[in-house]
Kinemage of the C-alpha trace (Angstrom):
@kinemage 1
@onewidth
@group {chain A} dominant
@subgroup {mainchain}
@vectorlist {calphas} color= white
{ca met a 1} P -1.960 17.253 -45.249
{ca asn a 2} L 2.153 17.444 -45.596
{ca ala a 3} L 3.417 13.874 -46.349
{ca ser a 4} L 5.873 14.198 -43.466
{ca his a 5} L 3.043 14.584 -40.637
{ca lys a 6} L 1.753 11.323 -42.079
{ca tyr a 7} L 2.296 8.354 -40.034
{ca asp a 8} L 0.989 4.536 -39.262
{ca tyr a 9} L 1.420 5.013 -35.456
{ca ile a 10} L 1.605 7.845 -32.907
{ca ile a 11} L 2.355 7.464 -29.349
{ca ala a 12} L 1.414 10.926 -27.805
{ca gly a 13} L 3.502 10.908 -24.214
{ca ala a 14} L 6.808 9.529 -23.801
{ca gly a 15} L 6.806 8.105 -19.792
{ca cys a 16} L 6.497 4.439 -18.792
{ca ala a 17} L 3.334 3.520 -21.106
{ca gly a 18} L 4.401 5.005 -24.374
{ca leu a 19} L 7.950 3.914 -24.126
{ca ser a 20} L 6.896 0.564 -22.766
{ca leu a 21} L 4.636 0.034 -25.712
{ca leu a 22} L 6.933 1.363 -28.250
{ca val a 23} L 9.823 -0.826 -27.322
{ca arg a 24} L 7.859 -3.987 -27.293
{ca leu a 25} L 6.154 -3.148 -30.698
{ca ile a 26} L 10.027 -2.663 -31.785
{ca ala a 27} L 10.890 -6.170 -30.736
{ca ser a 28} L 8.548 -8.069 -32.205
{ca gly a 29} L 10.256 -7.398 -35.489
{ca arg a 30} L 7.345 -6.592 -36.981
{ca phe a 31} L 6.383 -3.083 -37.363
{ca ala a 32} L 10.111 -2.185 -38.990
{ca asp a 33} L 7.761 -0.719 -42.259
{ca lys a 34} L 5.712 1.223 -40.358
{ca arg a 35} L 6.011 5.218 -39.732
{ca ile a 36} L 5.764 5.984 -35.930
{ca leu a 37} L 5.664 9.442 -34.253
{ca leu a 38} L 6.737 9.464 -30.550
{ca leu a 39} L 5.317 12.526 -29.175
{ca asp a 40} L 5.553 14.219 -25.845
{ca asn a 41} L 5.812 17.920 -24.529
{ca lys a 42} L 8.590 17.739 -22.638
{ca ser a 43} L 12.203 15.360 -22.816
{ca ala a 44} L 12.040 13.342 -19.877
{ca ser a 45} L 14.809 12.208 -17.769
{ca gly a 46} L 13.156 9.594 -15.456
{ca asn a 47} L 15.946 10.969 -12.644
{ca glu a 48} L 12.933 11.997 -10.275
{ca lys a 49} L 11.257 8.284 -10.301
{ca thr a 50} L 11.446 5.256 -9.231
{ca trp a 51} L 8.737 1.728 -9.856
{ca cys a 52} L 8.485 -0.740 -7.648
{ca phe a 53} L 6.407 -3.874 -8.444
{ca trp a 54} L 6.642 -7.690 -7.902
{ca glu a 55} L 6.287 -10.756 -10.202
{ca glu a 56} L 7.598 -14.363 -10.019
{ca thr a 57} L 9.849 -14.748 -12.834
{ca arg a 58} L 12.116 -12.420 -14.879
{ca gly a 59} L 10.835 -9.561 -16.355
{ca tyr a 60} L 10.941 -8.019 -19.442
{ca phe a 61} L 12.669 -5.026 -18.213
{ca glu a 62} L 14.761 -7.377 -15.743
{ca glu a 63} L 18.155 -6.129 -16.737
{ca leu a 64} L 17.272 -2.545 -15.251
{ca val a 65} L 16.376 -3.950 -11.851
{ca his a 66} L 18.008 -1.825 -9.546
{ca lys a 67} L 17.292 -4.226 -6.393
{ca glu a 68} L 15.398 -6.826 -6.014
{ca trp a 69} L 14.391 -8.614 -2.361
{ca asp a 70} L 12.538 -12.063 -1.329
{ca thr a 71} L 11.412 -10.931 1.800
{ca ile a 72} L 9.196 -8.176 3.019
{ca ser a 73} L 8.019 -6.411 6.292
{ca phe a 74} L 4.625 -5.385 7.554
{ca lys a 75} L 4.604 -2.594 10.269
{ca ser a 76} L 2.414 -0.817 12.507
{ca lys a 77} L 2.173 0.288 15.818
{ca his a 78} L 0.121 -3.215 17.363
{ca phe a 79} L 1.905 -5.561 14.945
{ca val a 80} L 4.927 -6.461 12.734
{ca lys a 81} L 5.794 -9.346 10.978
{ca glu a 82} L 8.257 -9.890 8.082
{ca tyr a 83} L 7.201 -12.399 5.337
{ca asn a 84} L 9.465 -14.628 2.487
{ca ile a 85} L 7.374 -13.862 -0.430
{ca ala a 86} L 9.289 -16.676 -3.144
{ca pro a 87} L 8.333 -17.334 -5.560
{ca tyr a 88} L 7.830 -13.403 -5.839
{ca arg a 89} L 10.537 -10.868 -5.750
{ca tyr a 90} L 9.914 -7.509 -5.368
{ca lys a 91} L 11.699 -5.264 -7.869
{ca met a 92} L 12.453 -1.332 -8.408
{ca ile a 93} L 13.489 -0.263 -11.568
{ca lys a 94} L 15.070 3.634 -11.722
{ca gly a 95} L 13.500 6.029 -13.541
{ca gly a 96} L 16.668 7.511 -15.411
{ca asp a 97} L 17.655 3.782 -16.266
{ca phe a 98} L 14.622 3.498 -17.982
{ca phe a 99} L 14.208 6.341 -19.856
{ca thr a 100} L 18.070 6.092 -20.653
{ca his a 101} L 17.454 2.049 -21.851
{ca cys a 102} L 14.201 2.943 -23.739
{ca his a 103} L 15.892 5.727 -25.812
{ca asp a 104} L 18.952 3.617 -26.731
{ca ile a 105} L 16.774 1.181 -28.536
{ca ile a 106} L 14.441 3.682 -30.439
{ca arg a 107} L 17.398 5.848 -31.578
{ca gln a 108} L 18.429 3.140 -33.619
{ca his a 109} L 15.484 2.651 -35.922
{ca asn a 110} L 15.275 5.377 -39.129
{ca asn a 111} L 11.131 5.084 -38.949
{ca ile a 112} L 10.693 6.439 -35.731
{ca thr a 113} L 10.449 9.772 -35.269
{ca ile a 114} L 10.629 11.445 -32.013
{ca val a 115} L 9.210 14.932 -31.648
{ca gln a 116} L 8.980 17.257 -28.446
{ca gly a 117} L 5.952 19.555 -28.720
{ca thr a 118} L 2.441 20.689 -26.684
{ca ile a 119} L -0.006 18.207 -27.612
{ca glu a 120} L -3.249 20.555 -28.143
{ca asn a 121} L -6.161 17.905 -29.251
{ca leu a 122} L -6.480 14.435 -30.340
{ca ser a 123} L -9.352 13.279 -32.568
{ca gly a 124} L -10.056 9.147 -33.359
{ca lys a 125} L -12.512 8.807 -35.636
{ca thr a 126} L -12.553 6.308 -38.431
{ca gly a 127} L -10.929 7.609 -41.015
{ca asp a 128} L -9.502 10.758 -39.643
{ca thr a 129} L -7.880 10.020 -36.668
{ca trp a 130} L -4.888 12.833 -35.947
{ca val a 131} L -2.980 14.797 -33.021
{ca gln a 132} L -2.551 18.786 -32.748
{ca tyr a 133} L 0.620 19.860 -31.568
{ca asp a 134} L 1.962 23.417 -31.797
{ca gly a 135} L -0.297 23.967 -34.527
{ca ile a 136} L 0.762 21.291 -36.441
{ca lys a 137} L -1.643 18.129 -37.663
{ca ala a 138} L -0.614 14.996 -38.203
{ca thr a 139} L -2.402 12.114 -38.601
{ca ala a 140} L -2.490 8.336 -38.208
{ca asp a 141} L -3.744 4.735 -38.265
{ca tyr a 142} L -4.042 4.778 -34.618
{ca ile a 143} L -3.447 6.696 -31.584
{ca phe a 144} L -1.933 5.186 -28.434
{ca asn a 145} L -2.308 8.267 -26.047
{ca ser a 146} L -1.195 7.821 -22.005
{ca ile a 147} L -2.115 11.771 -21.464
{ca leu a 148} L -4.527 12.764 -18.459
{ca phe a 149} L -5.521 15.759 -20.022
{ca gln a 150} L -7.592 16.514 -17.339
{ca thr a 151} L -8.900 15.279 -14.122
{ca pro a 152} L -11.917 13.118 -14.839
{ca pro a 153} L -15.057 14.304 -13.687
{ca leu a 154} L -16.770 12.059 -11.221
{ca arg a 155} L -20.064 10.580 -11.305
{ca lys a 156} L -22.140 9.522 -8.486
{ca lys a 157} L -20.325 7.469 -6.276
{ca glu a 158} L -17.143 7.635 -8.084
{ca ile a 159} L -14.218 8.306 -6.020
{ca leu a 160} L -10.646 9.831 -6.114
{ca leu a 161} L -8.208 9.420 -3.896
{ca leu a 162} L -4.609 10.494 -4.402
{ca gln a 163} L -1.644 8.755 -3.378
{ca his a 164} L 1.116 11.051 -2.988
{ca phe a 165} L 4.797 10.760 -2.037
{ca lys a 166} L 8.148 12.139 -1.134
{ca gly a 167} L 10.993 10.378 -1.177
{ca trp a 168} L 14.628 10.536 -0.117
{ca phe a 169} L 17.721 8.681 -1.336
{ca val a 170} L 19.594 8.579 2.030
{ca glu a 171} L 23.316 7.391 2.885
{ca thr a 172} L 23.991 7.451 6.585
{ca phe a 173} L 27.450 7.140 8.171
{ca glu a 174} L 26.858 3.927 9.820
{ca pro a 175} L 25.217 0.758 8.760
{ca val a 176} L 21.772 0.732 9.896
{ca phe a 177} L 19.510 -1.019 6.965
{ca asn a 178} L 19.148 -4.753 6.612
{ca pro a 179} L 19.662 -4.737 2.545
{ca arg a 180} L 17.615 -7.903 2.428
{ca ile a 181} L 14.331 -6.893 3.724
{ca ala a 182} L 12.356 -4.218 2.156
{ca thr a 183} L 9.652 -2.322 4.263
{ca phe a 184} L 6.505 -2.718 2.015
{ca met a 185} L 4.367 -0.269 4.921
{ca asp a 186} L 5.600 1.137 7.791
{ca phe a 187} L 2.334 2.692 8.856
{ca arg a 188} L 3.968 3.111 12.688
{ca thr a 189} L 3.937 7.133 11.817
{ca ser a 190} L 1.079 9.844 12.191
{ca gln a 191} L -2.225 9.290 11.113
{ca his a 192} L -3.341 12.843 11.316
{ca his a 193} L -3.660 13.648 7.695
{ca gly a 194} L -5.360 10.410 7.019
{ca ala a 195} L -3.925 7.097 5.855
{ca ala a 196} L -0.262 7.388 5.576
{ca phe a 197} L 2.742 4.807 5.724
{ca val a 198} L 6.736 4.691 4.994
{ca tyr a 199} L 8.545 2.391 2.918
{ca val a 200} L 12.212 1.774 2.838
{ca met a 201} L 13.806 0.278 0.315
{ca pro a 202} L 17.354 -0.986 1.000
{ca phe a 203} L 20.276 -1.250 -0.996
{ca thr a 204} L 22.767 -1.233 1.141
{ca ala a 205} L 23.462 -0.948 4.719
{ca his a 206} L 24.469 2.392 4.339
{ca gln a 207} L 21.936 3.473 1.254
{ca ala a 208} L 17.961 3.255 1.116
{ca leu a 209} L 14.968 5.123 -0.642
{ca val a 210} L 12.669 6.363 2.570
{ca glu a 211} L 9.076 7.127 1.137
{ca tyr a 212} L 6.559 8.982 2.916
{ca thr a 213} L 3.167 8.347 1.437
{ca leu a 214} L -0.260 9.096 1.823
{ca phe a 215} L -3.886 7.996 0.243
{ca thr a 216} L -6.018 11.427 0.640
{ca ala a 217} L -7.868 13.590 -1.200
{ca ser a 218} L -5.813 16.936 -1.059
{ca leu a 219} L -1.968 17.396 -1.270
{ca leu a 220} L 0.076 18.813 1.850
{ca glu a 221} L 2.459 21.654 2.133
{ca pro a 222} L 5.760 20.385 0.632
{ca lys a 223} L 7.486 21.206 4.258
{ca glu a 224} L 4.779 18.217 5.309
{ca tyr a 225} L 6.111 15.862 3.729
{ca glu a 226} L 9.672 16.764 4.530
{ca ala a 227} L 8.444 16.680 8.455
{ca gly a 228} L 7.055 13.199 7.662
{ca ile a 229} L 10.566 11.866 6.784
{ca arg a 230} L 12.715 13.394 9.144
{ca asp a 231} L 10.410 12.588 11.874
{ca tyr a 232} L 10.435 8.889 10.676
{ca met a 233} L 14.188 9.009 10.643
{ca asn a 234} L 14.583 10.391 13.905
{ca his a 235} L 12.057 8.038 15.801
{ca phe a 236} L 13.480 5.312 14.279
{ca tyr a 237} L 17.226 5.515 12.863
{ca pro a 238} L 17.628 8.024 16.125
{ca ser a 239} L 21.363 9.442 16.521
{ca val a 240} L 22.105 8.354 12.902
{ca asp a 241} L 23.551 10.856 10.343
{ca tyr a 242} L 22.654 10.964 7.303
{ca lys a 243} L 22.582 12.815 3.875
{ca ile a 244} L 20.339 12.758 1.060
{ca leu a 245} L 21.424 12.166 -1.822
{ca gln a 246} L 18.473 12.218 -4.184
{ca gln a 247} L 14.727 13.182 -3.415
{ca glu a 248} L 11.149 11.945 -5.644
{ca phe a 249} L 7.529 13.437 -5.309
{ca gly a 250} L 4.896 11.754 -7.316
{ca ile a 251} L 1.068 11.928 -7.304
{ca ile a 252} L -0.803 8.976 -8.643
{ca pro a 253} L -4.611 9.403 -9.217
{ca met a 254} L -6.406 6.612 -7.258
{ca thr a 255} L -9.936 6.336 -8.831
{ca asn a 256} L -12.712 4.061 -9.563
{ca his a 257} L -14.094 6.502 -12.538
{ca pro a 258} L -14.514 4.042 -15.529
{ca phe a 259} L -11.331 5.844 -18.070
{ca pro a 260} L -12.063 4.704 -21.929
{ca ser a 261} L -9.962 2.016 -23.534
{ca ala a 262} L -10.131 3.807 -26.245
{ca asn a 263} L -12.103 6.723 -28.314
{ca gly a 264} L -12.370 5.204 -31.997
{ca asn a 265} L -8.769 4.645 -33.151
{ca val a 266} L -7.002 6.328 -29.798
{ca ile a 267} L -6.250 3.902 -27.833
{ca his a 268} L -5.575 4.998 -24.288
{ca ile a 269} L -2.907 3.689 -22.532
{ca gly a 270} L -0.853 4.027 -18.773
{ca thr a 271} L -3.115 5.841 -16.231
{ca ala a 272} L -5.147 7.743 -18.696
{ca gly a 273} L -5.945 4.274 -19.862
{ca gly a 274} L -7.096 2.526 -16.599
{ca gln a 275} L -3.889 0.883 -15.705
{ca thr a 276} L -3.214 2.471 -12.332
{ca lys a 277} L -5.235 -0.032 -9.549
{ca ala a 278} L -7.900 2.093 -7.869
{ca ser a 279} L -6.702 0.890 -4.930
{ca thr a 280} L -3.264 0.708 -4.447
{ca gly a 281} L -1.702 3.182 -7.226
{ca tyr a 282} L 0.225 0.422 -8.653
{ca thr a 283} L 0.730 0.789 -12.166
{ca phe a 284} L 4.047 -0.754 -14.066
{ca gln a 285} L 2.852 -4.610 -13.920
{ca phe a 286} L -0.399 -3.391 -15.171
{ca ile a 287} L 1.638 -1.459 -18.357
{ca gln a 288} L 3.523 -3.795 -19.307
{ca lys a 289} L 0.599 -7.004 -19.374
{ca his a 290} L -1.245 -4.225 -21.657
{ca ser a 291} L 1.599 -3.164 -23.493
{ca glu a 292} L 1.990 -6.991 -24.620
{ca ala a 293} L -1.407 -7.595 -25.402
{ca leu a 294} L -1.896 -4.281 -27.445
{ca val a 295} L 1.219 -5.306 -29.753
{ca asn a 296} L -0.163 -9.280 -29.917
{ca ala a 297} L -3.753 -7.503 -31.138
{ca leu a 298} L -1.784 -5.391 -33.584
{ca ile a 299} L 0.160 -8.737 -34.751
{ca lys a 300} L -2.773 -10.413 -35.333
{ca gly a 301} L -5.143 -7.965 -36.534
{ca arg a 302} L -7.688 -7.707 -33.820
{ca pro a 303} L -9.194 -4.545 -31.983
{ca leu a 304} L -6.765 -2.722 -29.612
{ca ser a 305} L -10.197 -2.130 -26.961
{ca gly a 306} L -10.520 -4.002 -24.505
{ca leu a 307} L -7.702 -5.578 -23.549
{ca ser a 308} L -7.156 -4.285 -19.985
{ca pro a 309} L -5.823 -7.213 -17.760
{ca ser a 310} L -8.254 -5.766 -14.736
{ca thr a 311} L -11.778 -7.114 -14.873
{ca lys a 312} L -15.013 -6.079 -13.531
{ca lys a 313} L -14.382 -8.159 -10.335
{ca phe a 314} L -11.561 -6.737 -9.236
{ca ser a 315} L -13.005 -3.131 -9.874
{ca phe a 316} L -15.630 -3.691 -8.107
{ca tyr a 317} L -13.421 -4.528 -5.102
{ca asp a 318} L -10.999 -1.441 -5.967
{ca ser a 319} L -14.328 0.537 -5.311
{ca val a 320} L -14.888 -1.106 -2.030
{ca leu a 321} L -11.369 -0.649 -0.625
{ca leu a 322} L -11.592 3.019 -2.002
{ca asn a 323} L -14.769 4.151 -0.388
{ca val a 324} L -13.757 2.822 2.971
{ca leu a 325} L -10.759 4.760 2.894
{ca ala a 326} L -12.386 7.744 1.669
{ca thr a 327} L -14.969 7.897 3.879
{ca asn a 328} L -12.942 6.587 7.007
{ca lys a 329} L -15.104 3.810 7.712
{ca val a 330} L -12.113 2.120 8.793
{ca pro a 331} L -8.695 3.962 9.082
{ca gly a 332} L -6.156 2.921 6.659
{ca asp a 333} L -3.763 1.332 9.141
{ca lys a 334} L -6.257 -0.680 10.562
{ca val a 335} L -7.735 -1.618 7.367
{ca phe a 336} L -4.138 -3.077 6.040
{ca thr a 337} L -3.011 -4.163 9.628
{ca gln a 338} L -5.927 -6.403 9.329
{ca leu a 339} L -5.240 -7.419 6.536
{ca phe a 340} L -1.351 -8.694 6.490
{ca arg a 341} L -2.017 -9.480 10.058
{ca lys a 342} L -4.674 -12.502 8.788
{ca asn a 343} L -3.079 -13.221 5.259
{ca asp a 344} L 0.050 -14.687 3.639
{ca ala a 345} L 1.642 -11.986 1.961
{ca lys a 346} L 1.699 -14.016 -1.097
{ca asn a 347} L -1.418 -14.399 -1.311
{ca ile a 348} L -2.373 -10.536 -0.907
{ca leu a 349} L 0.450 -9.540 -3.656
{ca arg a 350} L -1.825 -12.310 -5.950
{ca phe a 351} L -4.395 -10.814 -4.622
{ca leu a 352} L -3.708 -7.276 -5.569
{ca asp a 353} L -2.389 -8.595 -9.021
{ca asn a 354} L -5.923 -9.225 -9.828
{ca gln a 355} L -4.569 -13.126 -9.862
{ca thr a 356} L -6.369 -14.507 -7.296
{ca ser a 357} L -9.644 -16.867 -7.526
{ca phe a 358} L -13.124 -16.444 -6.321
{ca ser a 359} L -12.587 -18.698 -3.402
{ca glu a 360} L -9.089 -16.573 -2.754
{ca asp a 361} L -10.889 -13.664 -3.070
{ca leu a 362} L -13.098 -14.602 0.050
{ca arg a 363} L -10.033 -15.862 1.974
{ca ile a 364} L -9.196 -12.397 1.648
{ca ile a 365} L -12.626 -10.142 1.950
{ca thr a 366} L -14.159 -12.502 5.048
{ca ser a 367} L -9.877 -11.075 6.815
{ca leu a 368} L -11.232 -7.839 6.957
{ca pro a 369} L -13.797 -5.687 9.075
{ca ile a 370} L -16.951 -7.040 7.921
{ca phe a 371} L -19.860 -4.353 8.263
{ca pro a 372} L -17.889 -1.118 7.157
{ca phe a 373} L -16.788 -3.217 4.255
{ca phe a 374} L -20.333 -4.914 3.877
{ca lys a 375} L -21.877 -1.387 3.908
{ca ala a 376} L -19.166 -0.054 1.419
{ca ala a 377} L -19.958 -2.520 -1.265
{ca thr a 378} L -23.872 -2.000 -0.711
{ca glu a 379} L -22.996 1.893 -1.242
{ca gln a 380} L -21.069 0.733 -4.560
{ca ile a 381} L -23.435 -1.865 -6.029
{ca tyr a 382} L -26.667 0.508 -5.541
{ca lys a 383} L -25.176 3.582 -6.019
{ca val a 384} L -26.765 5.117 -2.823
């Protein structure tokens, strides 16, 4: 083995999870003597994506927050309400800002090598941990892998839905948006494809991200996403002239398949490590919690597997909701309408962030349609 291909740590995948972990390793000041390889098959600019999340305090990437809101709204055909979510703030980070920030930090450290190459295989056997890319085999003590090489093979009663979305950054020629309020979910759109909603993230009175989102088993034709956004704009902002400044498209797997936290000395991070919440697709904050836990474990010499912030309790809740949505026991718009009609948004956010106690869980759970959710829970428990 060529000495130039031996590293202490290899980060396979330079997306949100890989970069979040690497900049935290750097910031700790404890790994300057470690040889680190950052490996990905492409050079990501991140301009085509955004991340939205909520938190109570200043976050690790606070300086990158493009816009934040302390008021959100939920809308459906029979229920509309605004919620002040303080002490939470709903925040947005643009991918381009995130990638530029992280790479600016990384480039200042000579112990880190950045390689663009096609990852072909990896192994985490003790004493023989390696990744192969472009015919080169590089070894390391640990590999942190965020690449989901294939759709996971589902076992009985495991569910896979796709959260897929198309967003337009629009600019209107007259002031039509309220920049104080983010539309968290607006189900006042056609449900003929399945659970579908629009969220609107207003930056100014003239500019906003308008995103058409679905929770379904299959993707739409490209023109159908365009039609979804256009119909929404025409219906709720009639006669408003606007131009499209930028577009984004994404697909997030929502599944109760149990992703392994590690295979030997390959530690899985990001979606590949189960950091995407199965019932909502939210990932950014779970990545941050996992990254912090990994860095702390490395510093203290503790095991790196099993550090996911999720628990069996919340994984079960996610499975039940996925079952309800996948089998259409209750249409998605009705599920979320009842959830927001009967609960304060702050409690919902705590629940979706896996932070509620069992008594708080019960208040949320009993606010939902009892019999369909009980049936779904039974199916998930007994795998019938």
